[in-house]
C-alpha positions as CSV (number, residue, x, y, z in Angstrom):
1,M,-16.6,-14.9,-8.9
2,M,-17.6,-18.5,-9.1
3,S,-15.2,-21.1,-10.4
4,S,-16.4,-23.3,-13.3
5,R,-16.5,-26.2,-10.9
6,Q,-18.9,-24.2,-8.6
7,I,-21.0,-23.2,-11.6
8,L,-21.3,-26.8,-12.8
9,A,-22.1,-28.0,-9.4
10,S,-24.9,-25.5,-8.8
11,T,-26.5,-25.4,-12.3
12,R,-27.4,-28.0,-14.9
13,Y,-25.8,-27.5,-18.2
14,L,-26.2,-28.8,-21.7
15,R,-23.1,-29.3,-23.7
16,R,-23.2,-28.1,-27.3
17,T,-20.0,-28.0,-29.4
18,H,-17.7,-27.3,-26.4
19,I,-19.9,-24.4,-25.1
20,F,-21.9,-24.8,-21.9
21,F,-25.4,-23.2,-21.8
22,P,-27.1,-22.9,-18.4
23,V,-30.5,-24.5,-18.2
24,R,-32.9,-23.2,-15.5
25,S,-34.4,-26.1,-13.6
26,L,-37.9,-26.0,-12.1
27,M,-36.3,-25.6,-8.7
28,D,-34.7,-22.2,-9.8
29,A,-38.3,-20.8,-10.1
30,T,-39.4,-21.8,-6.6
31,K,-39.6,-18.9,-4.2
32,K,-38.5,-19.2,-0.6
33,I,-38.9,-17.2,2.6
34,E,-35.9,-15.2,1.7
35,D,-37.7,-14.0,-1.5
36,V,-40.5,-12.4,0.5
37,V,-40.5,-8.6,1.0
38,S,-41.6,-7.8,4.6
39,V,-42.6,-4.3,5.7
40,D,-43.2,-3.0,9.2
41,V,-46.7,-2.0,10.3
42,H,-46.2,1.7,9.6
43,A,-45.1,1.0,6.0
44,A,-48.0,-1.5,5.7
45,K,-50.4,1.3,6.8
46,D,-49.0,3.6,4.2
47,L,-49.4,0.9,1.5
48,L,-53.0,0.3,2.5
49,S,-53.6,4.1,2.4
50,S,-52.2,4.2,-1.2
51,G,-54.5,1.4,-2.5
52,H,-53.0,-1.9,-1.5
53,S,-55.4,-4.6,-0.3
54,Y,-55.0,-6.4,3.1
55,L,-55.2,-10.2,3.2
56,D,-55.6,-11.5,6.7
57,V,-54.6,-15.2,6.9
58,R,-55.5,-15.8,10.5
59,T,-58.2,-18.2,11.5
60,T,-61.8,-16.9,11.3
61,E,-62.0,-16.8,15.1
62,E,-58.9,-14.6,15.3
63,F,-60.3,-12.4,12.5
64,N,-63.7,-12.0,14.1
65,K,-62.0,-10.8,17.3
66,S,-60.5,-7.8,15.6
67,H,-58.9,-7.0,12.2
68,V,-57.5,-4.3,10.0
69,D,-60.2,-2.2,8.4
70,N,-61.3,-3.3,4.9
71,S,-59.3,-6.6,5.1
72,M,-60.3,-9.9,3.6
73,N,-59.9,-13.1,5.6
74,V,-58.7,-16.4,4.0
75,P,-57.2,-18.6,6.7
76,Y,-53.9,-20.1,5.8
77,L,-54.1,-22.8,8.6
78,F,-57.0,-24.4,10.4
79,K,-57.0,-25.5,14.0
80,T,-57.9,-29.2,14.2
81,Q,-57.7,-31.9,16.9
82,E,-54.4,-33.0,15.3
83,G,-53.0,-29.4,15.5
84,R,-52.8,-26.8,12.8
85,V,-53.4,-28.0,9.2
86,K,-52.8,-26.0,6.1
87,N,-55.9,-24.8,4.3
88,P,-55.9,-27.0,1.1
89,E,-58.1,-24.4,-0.7
90,F,-56.0,-21.4,0.3
91,L,-54.8,-20.4,-3.2
92,T,-58.2,-21.1,-4.8
93,Q,-59.9,-18.9,-2.2
94,V,-57.4,-16.1,-2.7
95,S,-57.7,-16.3,-6.5
96,S,-61.5,-15.8,-6.1
97,I,-60.8,-12.5,-4.4
98,Y,-57.6,-11.1,-5.9
99,K,-56.0,-11.0,-9.3
100,K,-52.3,-12.0,-9.7
101,D,-51.3,-8.4,-10.4
102,D,-53.1,-6.9,-7.3
103,H,-51.0,-5.2,-4.7
104,I,-51.5,-7.2,-1.5
105,V,-50.2,-6.8,2.1
106,V,-50.5,-10.2,3.9
107,G,-50.8,-10.4,7.6
108,C,-51.5,-12.8,10.4
109,N,-51.1,-12.6,14.2
110,S,-47.3,-12.4,14.5
111,G,-45.9,-12.7,10.9
112,G,-45.2,-16.4,10.6
113,R,-48.2,-17.7,8.8
114,S,-48.3,-14.6,6.6
115,L,-44.7,-15.2,5.6
116,N,-45.4,-18.7,4.5
117,A,-48.6,-17.6,2.8
118,C,-46.5,-15.0,0.8
119,V,-44.2,-17.8,-0.3
120,D,-47.2,-19.8,-1.6
121,L,-48.7,-16.7,-3.3
122,L,-45.3,-15.9,-5.0
123,N,-45.0,-19.4,-6.2
124,A,-48.6,-19.2,-7.6
125,G,-47.7,-16.2,-9.7
126,Y,-48.7,-13.3,-7.4
127,E,-45.8,-10.9,-7.8
128,R,-47.0,-7.9,-5.7
129,V,-47.3,-9.4,-2.2
130,K,-45.7,-8.1,0.9
131,N,-45.6,-9.6,4.4
132,M,-46.6,-7.4,7.3
133,A,-43.8,-8.1,9.8
134,G,-45.0,-8.6,13.4
135,G,-48.6,-9.2,12.2
136,Y,-51.8,-7.9,13.7
137,S,-50.3,-7.9,17.2
138,A,-47.6,-5.4,16.1
139,W,-50.4,-3.4,14.4
140,V,-52.3,-3.2,17.7
141,D,-49.1,-2.6,19.8
142,N,-48.3,0.4,17.6
143,G,-51.8,2.0,18.1
144,L,-53.0,1.4,14.5
145,A,-56.1,-0.5,15.4
146,G,-58.1,2.6,16.0
147,S,-60.3,0.9,18.6
148,E,-61.3,1.8,22.1
149,K,-61.0,-1.9,23.1
150,P,-58.0,-2.8,25.3
151,A,-55.1,-4.3,23.2
152,E,-55.5,-7.7,25.0
153,E,-59.0,-8.0,23.7
154,M,-58.0,-7.5,20.1
155,K,-54.9,-9.6,20.0
156,T,-54.5,-13.4,20.1
157,S,-51.6,-14.7,22.2
158,C,-49.2,-17.1,20.6
159,K,-45.9,-18.6,21.4
160,F,-44.1,-15.7,19.7
161,R,-46.1,-12.9,21.4
162,P,-47.7,-12.7,24.8
């Protein structure tokens, strides 16, 4: 149980005739990485089989190399000369494809970009998004790609996965 000092320190209060009423600040509504639900690739496959949509947030080049069947591609980051830059139109592009009450599994190459994309989507009001942990590389490694191509041809190497 929190002490009154801890409560006062962690929450803004209004005082009204000797009774304190908690007031939710805008920061309370901000979702964080800890708020994202992540599922492994087998659970993601089951969700996709039951009607969930798959949003691939890798670059167009990565997506064109290979991707989950029936997935939509909206890059979360772009590769530029300065390095990776967040797609400023990401939420606008996603909203042109999906409604806020759609069930969406979000994936990238290894799970990092999709995790951050899920945070942005949750903060934009999408409540039914799940991150595919391990990303498309884990999908391929687990034999779910359904392709005759060697795994190395379908995956993109990154600093997290060879």
